[in-house]
DRENNUGU-647332 format. One record per residue (C-alpha): residue in three letters; residue number from 1; x, y, z. Coordinates in steps of 0.5 Angstrom, whole numbers, plus 2048, in hexadecimal, padded with zeros to 3 digits. Each point is the difference from the previous one (the first is absolute). Layout:
N
    aa     i    c1    c2    c3
   ALA   NUM     X     Y     Z
...
//
This chain:
737
    aa     i    c1    c2    c3
   MET     1   7D6   805   80C
   THR     2   7FC   806   803
   GLU     3   802   805   805
   THR     4   7FB   804   804
   VAL     5   803   804   806
   GLY     6   7FD   806   804
   THR     7   801   803   806
   THR     8   807   803   7FF
   LEU     9   802   804   7FA
   SER    10   806   7FC   7FE
   GLY    11   803   803   7FA
   VAL    12   807   800   7FD
   GLY    13   806   800   804
   VAL    14   7FD   7FC   806
   SER    15   800   7F8   802
   ALA    16   7F9   7FF   7FE
   ARG    17   7FD   7F9   802
   ARG    18   801   7FB   7FB
   PRO    19   7F9   7FD   7FE
   ASP    20   803   7F9   7FF
   ALA    21   804   800   806
   THR    22   7FC   7FD   806
   LEU    23   7FD   7FB   7FB
   LYS    24   807   7FD   7FE
   VAL    25   802   800   807
   THR    26   7FA   7FC   802
   GLY    27   800   7FB   7FA
   GLU    28   7FA   803   7FE
   PHE    29   802   803   7F9
   ALA    30   7FD   7FD   7FA
   TYR    31   806   7FE   7FB
   ALA    32   7FF   7FE   7F9
   SER    33   801   7F9   802
   ASP    34   7FA   801   805
   LEU    35   7FB   801   7FA
   TRP    36   7FA   7FB   800
   LEU    37   7FA   800   7FB
   ASP    38   7FA   7FB   801
   GLY    39   801   7FB   7FA
   MET    40   807   801   7FF
   VAL    41   805   7FB   7FD
   TRP    42   808   800   801
   GLY    43   805   800   7FB
   VAL    44   807   7FD   800
   THR    45   806   801   7FB
   LEU    46   804   7FB   7FD
   ARG    47   807   802   800
   SER    48   807   7FE   7FC
   PRO    49   805   7FC   804
   HIS    50   805   802   7FB
   PRO    51   804   807   7FF
   SER    52   800   7FE   7F8
   ALA    53   7FC   7FB   7FC
   TRP    54   7FC   7FF   7FA
   ILE    55   7F9   7FE   801
   ARG    56   7FF   7FA   7FC
   SER    57   7F9   7FE   802
   ILE    58   7FB   802   806
   ASP    59   7FB   7FA   802
   VAL    60   7FA   803   804
   GLY    61   7FC   7FA   800
   PRO    62   802   7FD   807
   ALA    63   7FE   807   803
   LEU    64   7FA   800   7FD
   ARG    65   7FE   7F9   802
   THR    66   801   802   808
   ALA    67   7FA   801   804
   GLY    68   7FE   807   801
   VAL    69   804   803   7FA
   LEU    70   7FC   805   7FC
   ALA    71   805   803   7FB
   VAL    72   807   7FF   7FE
   LEU    73   803   805   7FB
   THR    74   806   801   7FC
   HIS    75   803   805   7FB
   GLU    76   7FB   7FE   7FB
   ASP    77   7FA   802   805
   VAL    78   803   808   800
   PRO    79   7FA   804   7FD
   GLY    80   804   805   7FE
   GLU    81   808   802   7FF
   LYS    82   804   7FB   803
   PHE    83   806   805   802
   TYR    84   800   806   805
   GLY    85   805   804   804
   LEU    86   801   806   803
   GLU    87   805   804   7FB
   HIS    88   800   7FA   7FB
   LYS    89   7FB   7FB   7FE
   ASP    90   805   7FA   801
   GLN    91   7FD   7FC   805
   PRO    92   7FB   7FA   7FF
   VAL    93   7FA   800   804
   LEU    94   801   7F8   800
   ALA    95   806   7FD   7FC
   ILE    96   7FF   7FE   7F9
   ASP    97   806   7FC   7FD
   GLN    98   805   801   805
   VAL    99   802   802   807
   ARG   100   805   805   802
   TYR   101   801   800   808
   GLN   102   7FE   7FB   805
   GLY   103   7F9   802   803
   GLU   104   7FD   802   7F9
   PRO   105   7F9   7FF   800
   VAL   106   7FE   7FB   7FB
   ALA   107   7F8   7FE   802
   LEU   108   7FB   802   804
   VAL   109   7FB   7FB   804
   ALA   110   7F9   802   803
   ALA   111   7FD   7FC   805
   ASP   112   7FB   800   806
   HIS   113   805   800   805
   PRO   114   807   802   800
   GLU   115   804   7FA   802
   THR   116   7FC   7FC   7FA
   ALA   117   802   806   7FC
   ARG   118   807   7FE   802
   ARG   119   800   7F9   7FF
   ALA   120   7FD   801   7F9
   ALA   121   805   805   7FE
   ALA   122   806   7FB   802
   ALA   123   7FC   7FA   7FC
   ILE   124   801   804   7FA
   VAL   125   806   7FD   7FB
   VAL   126   804   805   7FD
   ASP   127   806   7FD   7FB
   TYR   128   806   804   801
   GLU   129   806   800   7FB
   VAL   130   805   803   805
   ARG   131   805   805   7FD
   PRO   132   806   803   803
   ALA   133   7FF   806   804
   ILE   134   803   807   800
   THR   135   801   802   807
   ASP   136   806   804   800
   PRO   137   7FF   807   7FE
   ARG   138   807   801   7FD
   GLN   139   7FE   7FA   7FB
   ALA   140   7F9   803   7FE
   ARG   141   7FF   801   7F9
   GLU   142   7FA   805   800
   VAL   143   800   807   803
   VAL   144   7FA   804   803
   ARG   145   804   806   800
   ARG   146   807   803   800
   GLN   147   800   807   802
   PRO   148   807   804   800
   VAL   149   801   807   804
   ARG   150   806   804   7FD
   VAL   151   803   806   803
   GLY   152   807   803   7FF
   ASP   153   807   7FD   7FD
   THR   154   804   800   806
   PHE   155   801   7F9   803
   GLU   156   807   801   803
   ALA   157   801   801   808
   GLU   158   805   800   805
   VAL   159   7FC   7FB   804
   VAL   160   7FC   7FB   7FD
   VAL   161   7FC   7FA   803
   THR   162   7FD   7FB   7FD
   GLY   163   7FB   7FA   802
   GLU   164   7FB   7FB   7FE
   TYR   165   7F9   7FF   804
   GLU   166   7FA   7FC   800
   VAL   167   7F9   800   802
   GLY   168   7FC   7FA   801
   MET   169   7F9   7FF   7FE
   GLN   170   7FB   803   806
   ASP   171   7F9   7FE   801
   GLN   172   7FB   806   802
   ALA   173   7FD   7FB   805
   PHE   174   7FA   803   801
   LEU   175   7FC   7FC   805
   GLY   176   7F9   800   7FC
   PRO   177   801   7FB   7FA
   GLU   178   7FD   801   7FA
   SER   179   7F8   7FF   800
   GLY   180   7FA   803   7FC
   LEU   181   7F9   7FE   7FF
   ALA   182   7FD   801   7F9
   VAL   183   7F8   800   7FF
   PRO   184   7FD   800   7F9
   ALA   185   7FB   805   7FE
   GLU   186   7F9   800   7FD
   ASP   187   803   805   7FA
   GLY   188   805   7FB   7FE
   GLY   189   806   803   804
   VAL   190   803   7FE   806
   ASP   191   801   804   807
   LEU   192   807   7FE   803
   TYR   193   801   801   808
   ILE   194   808   800   800
   ALA   195   806   802   805
   THR   196   804   804   7FB
   GLN   197   804   807   7FF
   TRP   198   7FD   802   7F9
   LEU   199   7F9   7FF   7FF
   HIS   200   800   803   7F9
   VAL   201   806   7FD   7FD
   ASP   202   7FD   7FA   803
   ARG   203   7FA   801   7FC
   ASP   204   804   802   7FA
   GLN   205   804   7FA   800
   LEU   206   7FA   7FB   801
   ALA   207   7FB   803   7FB
   PRO   208   803   7FE   7FA
   CYS   209   802   7F9   803
   LEU   210   7F9   7FF   802
   GLY   211   7FD   802   7F9
   LEU   212   7FC   806   803
   PRO   213   800   807   800
   PRO   214   803   804   806
   GLU   215   7F9   802   803
   LYS   216   7FE   7F9   801
   VAL   217   806   7FF   804
   ARG   218   7FF   803   807
   LEU   219   805   800   805
   THR   220   7FF   801   808
   LEU   221   806   800   805
   SER   222   7FF   7FB   805
   GLY   223   804   800   806
   VAL   224   808   800   7FF
   GLY   225   805   7FD   804
   GLY   226   806   803   7FE
   ALA   227   803   801   7F9
   PHE   228   806   804   7FF
   GLY   229   800   7FF   7F8
   ALA   230   7FE   7F9   800
   ARG   231   7F9   801   7FE
   GLU   232   801   805   7FA
   ASP   233   800   7FA   7FC
   LEU   234   7FA   7FB   7FF
   SER   235   800   7FA   803
   MET   236   7FA   7FC   801
   GLN   237   7FB   806   7FD
   ALA   238   7FF   7FD   7F9
   HIS   239   800   7F9   802
   ALA   240   7FA   801   805
   CYS   241   7FC   804   7FB
   MET   242   801   7FB   7FB
   LEU   243   7FD   7FA   804
   ALA   244   7FB   805   803
   LEU   245   7FE   802   7F9
   ARG   246   800   7F8   7FD
   LEU   247   7FC   7FE   806
   ASN   248   7FB   806   801
   ARG   249   802   7FF   808
   PRO   250   804   804   805
   VAL   251   807   7FD   800
   LYS   252   805   802   806
   MET   253   808   7FE   7FF
   VAL   254   804   801   806
   TYR   255   808   7FE   800
   GLY   256   803   7FC   805
   ARG   257   807   803   802
   GLU   258   804   7FC   7FC
   GLU   259   7FC   801   7FA
   SER   260   801   808   801
   PHE   261   807   7FF   7FF
   PHE   262   7FF   7FE   7F9
   GLY   263   7FA   805   7FF
   HIS   264   803   806   800
   VAL   265   806   804   7FE
   HIS   266   806   801   805
   ARG   267   806   805   800
   HIS   268   805   800   7FB
   PRO   269   806   7FD   802
   ALA   270   806   804   7FD
   ARG   271   808   7FF   7FF
   MET   272   803   807   800
   ARG   273   807   802   7FE
   TYR   274   802   807   802
   GLU   275   807   804   800
   HIS   276   800   807   804
   GLY   277   806   805   7FE
   ALA   278   801   806   805
   THR   279   805   805   802
   ARG   280   804   7FE   806
   ASP   281   7FC   805   804
   GLY   282   7FA   7FC   7FE
   LYS   283   7FC   804   7FB
   LEU   284   7FD   7FB   7FB
   VAL   285   803   801   7F9
   TYR   286   7FD   7FA   7FC
   VAL   287   7FB   7FA   801
   LYS   288   800   7FA   7FC
   ALA   289   7FA   7FB   801
   ASP   290   7FE   7FA   7FC
   ILE   291   7F9   7FD   803
   LEU   292   7FD   7FA   7FE
   LEU   293   7F9   7FE   802
   ASP   294   7FD   7F9   800
   GLY   295   7F9   802   7FD
   GLY   296   7FE   7F8   800
   ALA   297   7FB   7FD   7FB
   TYR   298   7FB   806   7FF
   CYS   299   801   808   7FF
   SER   300   7FB   802   805
   SER   301   803   807   802
   SER   302   807   7FE   7FF
   PRO   303   801   806   7FB
   ALA   304   7FF   805   805
   VAL   305   804   7FD   805
   VAL   306   806   800   7FC
   GLY   307   7FE   808   7FF
   ASN   308   800   801   807
   ALA   309   807   7FC   801
   ALA   310   803   804   7FB
   SER   311   7FE   807   801
   LEU   312   801   7FF   808
   GLY   313   806   7FC   7FF
   VAL   314   805   804   803
   GLY   315   7FC   802   806
   PRO   316   7FF   808   802
   TYR   317   807   802   7FF
   VAL   318   803   805   7FB
   VAL   319   804   7FC   7FB
   PRO   320   803   804   7FA
   ASN   321   801   7FA   7FC
   VAL   322   7FC   7FA   7FF
   ARG   323   800   7F9   7FC
   VAL   324   7FA   7FC   803
   GLU   325   7FC   7FA   7FC
   ALA   326   7FA   7FD   803
   THR   327   7FE   7FA   7FD
   GLY   328   7FA   7FB   801
   VAL   329   7FF   7F9   7FD
   TYR   330   7FC   7FA   7FF
   THR   331   801   7FA   804
   ASN   332   7FC   7FA   802
   ASN   333   800   802   807
   PRO   334   7FA   802   803
   PRO   335   7FD   807   7FD
   CYS   336   803   806   804
   GLY   337   7FC   807   800
   ALA   338   7FE   805   805
   MET   339   803   800   807
   ARG   340   801   806   805
   GLY   341   806   804   7FD
   PHE   342   7FF   7FD   7F9
   GLY   343   807   800   7FD
   ALA   344   803   805   805
   VAL   345   801   7FB   805
   GLN   346   805   7FC   7FD
   ALA   347   804   806   7FD
   CYS   348   800   803   807
   TYR   349   803   7FA   803
   ALA   350   806   800   7FB
   TYR   351   801   808   800
   GLU   352   800   800   808
   SER   353   804   7FB   800
   GLN   354   805   803   7FC
   MET   355   800   807   804
   ASP   356   802   7FC   806
   ARG   357   806   7FD   7FC
   LEU   358   801   807   7FD
   ALA   359   800   803   807
   GLN   360   805   7FB   803
   ALA   361   805   801   7FA
   CYS   362   800   808   801
   GLY   363   800   7FF   807
   LEU   364   7FA   803   802
   SER   365   7FA   7FE   804
   PRO   366   7FA   7FD   7FD
   VAL   367   7FC   806   801
   GLU   368   805   805   7FE
   ILE   369   801   7FD   7F9
   ARG   370   7F8   801   7FF
   VAL   371   800   807   802
   ARG   372   805   802   7FC
   ASN   373   7FD   7FD   7FA
   ALA   374   7F8   801   802
   VAL   375   7FC   803   7FB
   SER   376   7FB   806   802
   GLN   377   7FB   805   7FD
   GLY   378   803   802   7F9
   ASP   379   804   7FA   7FE
   ARG   380   7FE   7FC   7FB
   LEU   381   7FF   7F8   800
   ILE   382   805   7FC   7FB
   THR   383   7FA   800   7FB
   GLY   384   801   808   800
   GLN   385   7F9   801   804
   LEU   386   800   806   804
   ILE   387   7FF   7FF   808
   ASP   388   7FB   806   800
   SER   389   7FE   7FF   807
   PRO   390   803   7FF   807
   ALA   391   805   7FA   801
   PRO   392   804   802   806
   LEU   393   804   7F9   800
   ALA   394   806   803   803
   ALA   395   7FC   803   806
   MET   396   7FC   7F9   801
   LEU   397   807   7FC   800
   ARG   398   803   805   806
   ASP   399   7F9   7FF   804
   LEU   400   801   7F9   7FF
   GLU   401   807   800   802
   ALA   402   7FE   804   806
   MET   403   7FB   7FB   803
   PRO   404   802   7FC   806
   LEU   405   802   7F9   7FF
   PRO   406   7FD   7FB   804
   ALA   407   804   7FD   807
   PRO   408   804   7FA   7FF
   ALA   409   7FD   7F9   800
   GLU   410   7FC   7FE   807
   LYS   411   802   7FA   803
   ASP   412   7F9   7FE   7FF
   LEU   413   801   7FA   7FB
   ARG   414   7F9   803   7FC
   ALA   415   805   806   7FE
   LEU   416   805   7FB   7FD
   PRO   417   800   7FD   7F9
   GLY   418   7FD   7F9   801
   GLY   419   7FC   803   805
   VAL   420   7FD   7FB   806
   SER   421   803   7FA   7FC
   GLN   422   807   801   804
   THR   423   804   800   7FA
   THR   424   805   805   803
   HIS   425   801   804   806
   GLY   426   803   806   7FC
   GLU   427   807   7FD   800
   SER   428   800   800   7F8
   VAL   429   7FB   806   7FF
   LEU   430   803   806   7FC
   ARG   431   7FC   806   7FF
   GLY   432   800   804   7FA
   VAL   433   7FD   807   7FD
   GLY   434   7FE   801   7F9
   TYR   435   7FD   806   7FC
   GLY   436   7FB   7FF   7FA
   VAL   437   7FD   806   7FB
   GLY   438   7FB   7FF   7FB
   ILE   439   7FC   804   7FB
   LYS   440   7F9   7FE   7FD
   ASN   441   7FC   802   7FB
   ILE   442   7F9   802   802
   CYS   443   7FA   7FE   7FB
   PHE   444   800   7FD   7F9
   SER   445   806   803   7FB
   GLU   446   802   800   7F9
   GLY   447   7FA   803   7FD
   PHE   448   7FB   7FC   803
   ASP   449   7F9   803   800
   ASP   450   800   800   808
   PHE   451   7F9   802   803
   SER   452   7FB   7FF   805
   THR   453   7F8   801   800
   ALA   454   7FC   802   806
   ARG   455   7F9   801   801
   VAL   456   7FD   804   806
   ARG   457   7F9   801   802
   ALA   458   7FE   805   806
   GLU   459   7F9   7FF   802
   LEU   460   7FB   800   807
   MET   461   7FF   7FA   804
   ALA   462   7FC   800   806
   GLY   463   801   808   7FF
   GLU   464   807   800   801
   PRO   465   805   801   7FA
   HIS   466   803   7F9   7FD
   VAL   467   805   7FF   7FB
   THR   468   802   7FA   7FC
   VAL   469   806   7FF   7FC
   HIS   470   801   7FB   7FB
   THR   471   806   7FE   7FC
   ALA   472   803   7FA   7FD
   ALA   473   806   800   804
   ALA   474   802   7FA   804
   GLU   475   801   800   807
   VAL   476   805   7FA   801
   GLY   477   802   802   807
   GLN   478   803   806   800
   GLY   479   7FB   804   802
   LEU   480   7FD   804   7FA
   VAL   481   7F9   7FF   802
   THR   482   802   805   806
   ILE   483   803   805   7FC
   GLN   484   7FB   801   7FB
   ALA   485   7FB   801   806
   GLN   486   805   805   803
   ILE   487   801   804   7FA
   ALA   488   7F8   800   7FF
   ARG   489   7FF   803   808
   SER   490   806   805   7FF
   GLU   491   7FD   803   7F9
   LEU   492   7F9   800   802
   GLY   493   800   801   807
   VAL   494   7FB   7FA   801
   GLU   495   801   7FB   806
   HIS   496   7FC   7FA   7FD
   VAL   497   803   7FD   7FA
   THR   498   7FF   7F9   7FC
   VAL   499   806   7FD   7FC
   ALA   500   7FC   7FB   7FB
   THR   501   802   7FA   7FE
   ALA   502   805   800   7FA
   ASP   503   7FD   7FD   7FA
   THR   504   800   802   7F8
   ALA   505   7FA   803   800
   VAL   506   804   807   801
   GLY   507   806   802   7FC
   SER   508   807   7FD   801
   ALA   509   804   802   805
   GLY   510   806   7FC   7FE
   SER   511   804   7FB   804
   SER   512   802   800   807
   SER   513   807   800   7FF
   ALA   514   806   804   7FF
   SER   515   7FE   804   806
   ARG   516   7FB   804   7FC
   GLN   517   7F9   7FF   803
   SER   518   801   806   805
   TYR   519   803   804   7FB
   VAL   520   7FB   7FF   7FA
   THR   521   7FA   7FD   803
   GLY   522   801   805   806
   GLY   523   800   806   7FA
   ALA   524   7FA   7FD   7FD
   VAL   525   7FC   800   806
   LYS   526   802   807   802
   ALA   527   7FE   803   7F9
   ALA   528   7F9   7FD   801
   CYS   529   7FF   802   807
   GLU   530   803   807   7FD
   ALA   531   7FA   800   7FB
   VAL   532   7FB   7FE   805
   ARG   533   802   806   804
   GLU   534   800   805   7FB
   ARG   535   7F8   7FE   7FF
   PHE   536   7FF   801   807
   LYS   537   801   808   7FE
   GLY   538   804   802   806
   LEU   539   7FA   7FD   805
   PRO   540   801   7FB   805
   ALA   541   7FF   7F9   7FE
   ARG   542   7FA   7FF   804
   GLU   543   7FD   806   7FD
   ALA   544   802   7FF   7F9
   LEU   545   7FD   7F9   800
   GLU   546   7FA   802   803
   ARG   547   7FF   806   7FA
   PHE   548   803   7FC   7FA
   GLY   549   7FF   7F8   802
   PRO   550   805   7FB   7FF
   ILE   551   806   802   7FC
   GLU   552   805   7FB   7FC
   GLU   553   806   802   7FC
   THR   554   805   7FB   7FD
   ARG   555   807   802   7FE
   GLU   556   806   7FD   7FD
   PHE   557   807   802   803
   ARG   558   807   7FF   7FC
   HIS   559   807   802   802
   ARG   560   804   804   7FC
   PRO   561   802   7FC   7F9
   THR   562   806   7FB   800
   TYR   563   804   7FE   7FA
   PRO   564   803   7F9   7FE
   MET   565   808   800   801
   ASP   566   804   800   7F9
   PRO   567   801   7F9   7FE
   VAL   568   808   802   7FF
   THR   569   802   805   805
   GLY   570   7FB   7FF   805
   GLN   571   7FE   807   801
   GLY   572   7F9   803   801
   ASP   573   7FC   803   805
   SER   574   7FD   7F9   802
   HIS   575   7FE   801   807
   THR   576   7FA   803   804
   GLN   577   803   801   807
   LEU   578   806   7FD   803
   ALA   579   800   7FE   808
   LEU   580   806   7FF   804
   CYS   581   801   7FC   806
   VAL   582   806   7FE   804
   HIS   583   802   7FB   805
   ARG   584   804   7FE   806
   ALA   585   801   7F9   802
   VAL   586   803   7FD   806
   VAL   587   801   7F8   800
   ASP   588   803   7FB   805
   VAL   589   803   7FA   7FC
   ASP   590   802   7F9   803
   VAL   591   806   7FF   7FB
   GLU   592   801   7F9   802
   LEU   593   7F9   7FE   7FE
   GLY   594   7FE   805   7FB
   LEU   595   7FA   803   804
   VAL   596   7FE   807   7FF
   LYS   597   7FC   804   805
   VAL   598   7FE   807   7FE
   VAL   599   800   804   806
   GLU   600   7FD   807   7FE
   LEU   601   7FE   803   7F9
   ALA   602   800   808   800
   ALA   603   7FD   804   7FA
   VAL   604   7FF   807   7FD
   GLN   605   7FB   801   7FB
   ASP   606   7FE   806   7FC
   VAL   607   7F8   7FF   7FF
   GLY   608   7FE   807   7FE
   ARG   609   7FA   800   804
   VAL   610   7FE   7FC   805
   MET   611   7F9   7FE   7FF
   ASN   612   7FF   7FB   805
   PRO   613   805   7FF   805
   GLN   614   7FF   7F9   803
   ALA   615   7FF   7FD   7F9
   LEU   616   806   803   7FD
   GLU   617   804   7FD   806
   GLY   618   7FD   7F9   7FE
   GLN   619   802   801   7F9
   ILE   620   807   802   802
   HIS   621   800   7FA   805
   GLY   622   7FD   7FB   7FB
   GLY   623   805   802   7FA
   SER   624   806   7FF   805
   ALA   625   7FE   7F9   802
   GLN   626   7FF   7FE   7F9
   GLY   627   807   803   7FF
   LEU   628   803   7FC   806
   GLY   629   7FD   7FA   7FD
   LEU   630   803   801   7F9
   ALA   631   807   801   804
   LEU   632   800   7FA   805
   MET   633   7FB   7FB   7FE
   GLU   634   7FB   801   7FA
   GLU   635   801   7FC   7FA
   ILE   636   7FD   7FB   7FB
   GLN   637   804   7FA   7FF
   ILE   638   800   7FE   7F9
   ARG   639   804   7FA   7FD
   ASP   640   800   7FF   7F9
   GLY   641   7FA   804   7FF
   ARG   642   7FC   7FC   806
   VAL   643   7FE   804   807
   LEU   644   803   7FC   806
   ASN   645   7FC   804   805
   PRO   646   7F9   802   7FF
   SER   647   7FE   800   807
   PHE   648   800   805   806
   THR   649   804   7FA   803
   ASP   650   806   801   7FB
   TYR   651   7FF   807   7FE
   LEU   652   802   804   806
   ILE   653   7FD   807   801
   PRO   654   801   805   806
   THR   655   7FC   7FF   806
   ILE   656   7FF   804   806
   LEU   657   806   7FD   803
   ASP   658   804   802   7FA
   MET   659   7FE   807   7FF
   PRO   660   804   805   805
   PRO   661   7FE   806   803
   MET   662   800   806   7FB
   GLN   663   802   807   801
   LEU   664   7FD   805   7FB
   LYS   665   800   807   7FE
   ILE   666   7FB   803   7FB
   LEU   667   802   806   7FC
   GLU   668   7FB   804   7FC
   ASN   669   802   804   7FA
   PRO   670   7FA   801   7FC
   ASP   671   801   7FE   7F9
   PRO   672   7FC   806   7FC
   ALA   673   7FE   7FB   7FA
   ALA   674   7FC   7FB   805
   PRO   675   7F9   801   804
   TYR   676   802   803   807
   GLY   677   807   7FF   7FE
   LEU   678   800   7F9   802
   ARG   679   805   7FB   7FD
   GLY   680   7FF   7F8   7FF
   ALA   681   802   7FD   806
   GLY   682   7FF   7F8   800
   GLU   683   806   7FE   7FC
   PRO   684   806   804   802
   PRO   685   802   7FC   806
   THR   686   800   7FA   7FD
   LEU   687   806   802   7FC
   SER   688   805   803   805
   SER   689   7FE   7FB   806
   THR   690   803   7FA   7FC
   PRO   691   807   803   7FE
   ALA   692   801   803   807
   ILE   693   7FF   7F9   803
   ALA   694   805   7FD   7FC
   ALA   695   805   806   801
   ALA   696   7FF   7FF   808
   VAL   697   801   7F8   7FF
   ARG   698   806   802   7FC
   ALA   699   803   805   805
   ALA   700   7FF   7FA   805
   THR   701   803   7FB   7FD
   GLY   702   805   803   7FB
   LEU   703   7FD   7FC   7FA
   ARG   704   7FF   803   7F9
   LEU   705   7F9   7FC   800
   THR   706   7FE   802   7F9
   ARG   707   7F9   7FC   800
   VAL   708   7F9   801   803
   PRO   709   7FD   7FD   804
   ILE   710   806   7FE   804
   ARG   711   800   7F9   802
   PRO   712   803   7FD   807
   GLU   713   805   7FC   7FB
   ASP   714   803   807   7FD
   ILE   715   802   802   807
   ALA   716   802   7FA   804
   LEU   717   804   7FC   7FB
   PHE   718   805   805   800
   ASP   719   806   800   806
   THR   720   7FE   805   806
   GLY   721   806   801   802
   THR   722   806   805   7FE
   THR   723   7FE   800   7F8
   ARG   724   7FA   804   801
   GLY   725   801   807   7FE
   THR   726   7FC   806   802
   THR   727   7FC   804   7FB
   ASP   728   800   806   804
   GLY   729   800   803   807
   ASN   730   7F9   7FD   802
   ARG   731   802   7F9   802
   ALA   732   800   7FE   807
   ARG   733   7FF   7FA   805
   SER   734   7F9   7FF   803
   GLY   735   7FE   7FC   805
   ARG   736   804   7FD   806
   GLY   737   805   7FD   7FC
//
């Protein structure tokens, strides 16, 4: 993607126009699924129908005899290493002697038409010996990572609350399916045009599997239709390249929606048991937590997810005594890995549910219990890491509490649960208000060499100064292309800026995940621009370029070092930066039918420095929407290792009718260690929105509701009369009933 903007200088802090906005709204934007090349053929993947089985034999003969089929490949045709993986090479390119989850790739077909390829793939005969699947993480025999956190030795208190909580498997549900185009090159290598989050790590996993040196595997970013973590792992990259190299022809692969559910990782389901101890006035004394994360069939990024869940497992609260144990295990469920919030989401739902229970036990409001225990600058995380930048959590909570509440429900049926379906006229609708607090690490943690590279070139074009910014950072819809151009304009004072298409011809920019790109790639672009500006010798850009000619500089940017958590105590400065967001949710609940309408979400977030106000608001709205989905509707339903709802008919995501109005308050307390003082902003809203909505539903119904997503039967199967107890003073009848 390129951006060239002239006319008005739009630097840091301005809502600069997104170059892709008009194209996306009008349907003209070119996504990876739109790729086309003369002479290309189509690739299709055959996947296992079983979550666990031995492979006795594979007969590809029927597929090869299908008219129009050009190639059929199995694991025997992998030209290089047969395994790959983000952190551990444990995932086969194609299944070898067994399958470990439903949907595991077994064979590939290339044909002159996609329907021909699909029919041929269905004709392949695989003899499976089905074996029992391990689908309950509590029965898992293999551990991916176990990370304890140990602080203090006092585990008695005047007030003790315990709870067991569960988070279902959420899908990233991006709208653009996995797709790409592999083109064989004259040098024996391959050029891959792909929608991904991490170009260089894709390349570094691909090259060994293809039996090629990295320089012969070239990746160029294509239009990405959403990501949210699901594109960090390989999907069809190796398969398309294998077919292209075998046939010496371009090969395109595009997943349908159902295949997409099997082709990428999901959010880890979690089972958690928490115990909070406090004084009678609500000051935390200790927290015990046991967090079990289902990593599915392969490792992916589970070790890092476990580390986040452990280190952030009690939330942004001062707790002198801690016993946390986070464990990730292998099962025969679909693989799980990165998704917005990355381990912190699951823990946040549990510890925030506990804070509400503790508030009730101590006779305090949900806000007051949180204010009394809130961290601030100078406090330490449970890992011992010092919070060395502003963390005004108590003030954020007071700001949130002071925001006006929405008016009572209108008589308009569209404003009630069930909407115009006329399920109610308000007679069984109750209103609830709930709060949620989340803390999320920004950038990669635990000693990862986390950096980004930027190349900036300034030159005269048609007599005008022009700047080109080139990085490998993936634009996945978050607005990174716009931010890079804004930084270049601010640093160089040049109106005309082009952001070149991201590819592997420039040094790595790392992954578009962990809310890190504005921090790390923004830092690299800033550093490269500063180096170019130094070569201007104090002259205006036009005069400097007229005198010296084109000026180009490349810089790497690294944030301050982090360190692994101690494997026994969990201590260590494991995180780069921390970000806070707090939510208040107002819901109306039809307690007879179990329907929930989120009436309003309000949020306060500290972002350090606003880089682009409109883009920032979009990130907070988007993160809140995904948190709403997890709270009320989004879950991959799995039975005995089999996915029951791999479609957007049955996997529900919030629509514009489900997403309520939002009140936002944005704080700017700069982080002195970060470029421009900014804080990553994309993930924190996903943490705090889910527990806030769940708390509001509890407030309306009086039910404990220890699992998300909350299903209608969780509410409606209970008596709606006097047996319902209120959880706090926020319960009030709504509507006309």
